[in-house]
C-alpha beads as a LAMMPS data file, in Angstrom:
LAMMPS data file: protein, C-alpha beads

109 atoms
108 bonds

1 atom types
1 bond types

-500.0 500.0 xlo xhi
-500.0 500.0 ylo yhi
-500.0 500.0 zlo zhi

Masses

1 110.0

Atoms # bond

1 1 1 -292.499 340.882 171.678
2 1 1 -289.364 339.217 172.506
3 1 1 -287.933 340.160 169.392
4 1 1 -288.700 343.728 170.272
5 1 1 -286.854 343.199 173.826
6 1 1 -283.723 341.709 172.173
7 1 1 -283.655 344.362 169.648
8 1 1 -283.597 347.237 172.069
9 1 1 -281.021 345.405 174.089
10 1 1 -279.002 345.075 170.846
11 1 1 -279.193 348.497 169.888
12 1 1 -278.236 349.798 173.531
13 1 1 -275.178 347.476 173.738
14 1 1 -274.233 348.927 169.920
15 1 1 -274.682 352.338 170.956
16 1 1 -272.265 351.861 173.968
17 1 1 -269.633 350.015 171.977
18 1 1 -269.761 352.448 169.019
19 1 1 -269.396 355.452 171.518
20 1 1 -266.499 353.610 173.147
21 1 1 -264.664 353.334 169.888
22 1 1 -265.372 356.867 168.866
23 1 1 -264.115 358.071 172.567
24 1 1 -260.917 355.906 172.081
25 1 1 -260.233 357.391 168.771
26 1 1 -260.793 360.991 170.131
27 1 1 -258.732 360.163 173.176
28 1 1 -261.849 361.307 175.117
29 1 1 -262.597 357.868 176.685
30 1 1 -263.888 357.935 180.261
31 1 1 -264.068 354.810 182.282
32 1 1 -266.865 356.294 184.337
33 1 1 -269.197 357.184 181.445
34 1 1 -268.557 353.888 179.939
35 1 1 -269.599 352.037 183.079
36 1 1 -272.536 353.981 183.770
37 1 1 -273.686 353.246 180.146
38 1 1 -273.058 349.689 180.777
39 1 1 -274.906 349.668 184.215
40 1 1 -277.942 351.484 182.599
41 1 1 -278.014 348.597 180.118
42 1 1 -277.838 345.886 182.432
43 1 1 -280.480 347.385 184.732
44 1 1 -282.894 347.655 181.815
45 1 1 -282.124 343.963 180.975
46 1 1 -283.067 343.178 184.563
47 1 1 -286.155 345.324 184.692
48 1 1 -287.360 344.079 181.533
49 1 1 -287.121 340.624 182.528
50 1 1 -289.340 341.283 185.490
51 1 1 -291.727 343.526 183.913
52 1 1 -292.305 340.700 181.292
53 1 1 -292.777 338.225 184.016
54 1 1 -295.360 340.498 185.773
55 1 1 -297.250 341.025 182.369
56 1 1 -297.269 337.455 181.489
57 1 1 -298.749 336.835 184.910
58 1 1 -301.321 339.572 184.956
59 1 1 -302.279 340.361 181.430
60 1 1 -305.736 341.996 182.034
61 1 1 -304.442 344.814 184.034
62 1 1 -304.781 348.084 182.210
63 1 1 -301.704 350.224 183.899
64 1 1 -301.218 353.450 181.649
65 1 1 -302.574 355.351 178.832
66 1 1 -300.171 356.207 176.257
67 1 1 -300.992 358.347 173.225
68 1 1 -304.697 358.141 174.384
69 1 1 -304.606 354.352 174.284
70 1 1 -305.227 352.193 177.331
71 1 1 -302.416 349.685 177.502
72 1 1 -301.692 346.815 179.822
73 1 1 -298.097 346.423 180.795
74 1 1 -296.990 344.101 177.893
75 1 1 -298.485 346.882 175.365
76 1 1 -296.928 349.296 177.304
77 1 1 -293.510 347.796 177.138
78 1 1 -294.055 347.333 173.441
79 1 1 -294.415 351.034 172.676
80 1 1 -291.918 352.271 174.851
81 1 1 -289.330 349.631 173.317
82 1 1 -289.950 350.612 169.827
83 1 1 -289.423 354.050 170.801
84 1 1 -286.550 353.119 172.327
85 1 1 -284.897 351.418 169.288
86 1 1 -285.877 354.481 167.337
87 1 1 -283.959 356.703 169.804
88 1 1 -280.972 354.291 170.259
89 1 1 -280.890 353.274 166.609
90 1 1 -280.767 356.653 165.390
91 1 1 -277.671 357.244 167.764
92 1 1 -275.817 354.161 166.730
93 1 1 -276.224 355.117 163.097
94 1 1 -274.944 358.565 163.489
95 1 1 -272.062 357.143 165.715
96 1 1 -271.247 354.513 162.888
97 1 1 -271.197 357.184 160.218
98 1 1 -268.657 359.377 162.118
99 1 1 -266.488 356.130 163.183
100 1 1 -266.379 355.557 159.524
101 1 1 -265.687 359.048 158.624
102 1 1 -268.624 359.226 156.100
103 1 1 -270.053 362.598 154.692
104 1 1 -273.636 361.114 154.451
105 1 1 -276.310 363.122 155.860
106 1 1 -278.074 361.176 158.867
107 1 1 -281.483 362.841 160.103
108 1 1 -283.624 362.028 162.570
109 1 1 -287.185 360.627 161.516

Bonds

1 1 1 2
2 1 2 3
3 1 3 4
4 1 4 5
5 1 5 6
6 1 6 7
7 1 7 8
8 1 8 9
9 1 9 10
10 1 10 11
11 1 11 12
12 1 12 13
13 1 13 14
14 1 14 15
15 1 15 16
16 1 16 17
17 1 17 18
18 1 18 19
19 1 19 20
20 1 20 21
21 1 21 22
22 1 22 23
23 1 23 24
24 1 24 25
25 1 25 26
26 1 26 27
27 1 27 28
28 1 28 29
29 1 29 30
30 1 30 31
31 1 31 32
32 1 32 33
33 1 33 34
34 1 34 35
35 1 35 36
36 1 36 37
37 1 37 38
38 1 38 39
39 1 39 40
40 1 40 41
41 1 41 42
42 1 42 43
43 1 43 44
44 1 44 45
45 1 45 46
46 1 46 47
47 1 47 48
48 1 48 49
49 1 49 50
50 1 50 51
51 1 51 52
52 1 52 53
53 1 53 54
54 1 54 55
55 1 55 56
56 1 56 57
57 1 57 58
58 1 58 59
59 1 59 60
60 1 60 61
61 1 61 62
62 1 62 63
63 1 63 64
64 1 64 65
65 1 65 66
66 1 66 67
67 1 67 68
68 1 68 69
69 1 69 70
70 1 70 71
71 1 71 72
72 1 72 73
73 1 73 74
74 1 74 75
75 1 75 76
76 1 76 77
77 1 77 78
78 1 78 79
79 1 79 80
80 1 80 81
81 1 81 82
82 1 82 83
83 1 83 84
84 1 84 85
85 1 85 86
86 1 86 87
87 1 87 88
88 1 88 89
89 1 89 90
90 1 90 91
91 1 91 92
92 1 92 93
93 1 93 94
94 1 94 95
95 1 95 96
96 1 96 97
97 1 97 98
98 1 98 99
99 1 99 100
100 1 100 101
101 1 101 102
102 1 102 103
103 1 103 104
104 1 104 105
105 1 105 106
106 1 106 107
107 1 107 108
108 1 108 109
């Protein structure tokens, strides 16, 4: 589980950094957009730490139904974070391709 949490955080930071690089090169950089992305990432990190602690203390409480599956907080975090890794990972790959000026076709799975 900790690998998934760290993975999402890494991919979010990567997405921010690659987006910043592209914006700087295109001379479209916005401090407001950068700080909004950074603030969002920071709040996700803090929120995840608190949710992880809660799920550790209360592992038997079923809190959600995701894709017709009853899940506790820990399982829910895992499912949502895997989706987040897919989302931000794809965005980062597209930005990296654009930054390197490659013609490769990158399609969402």
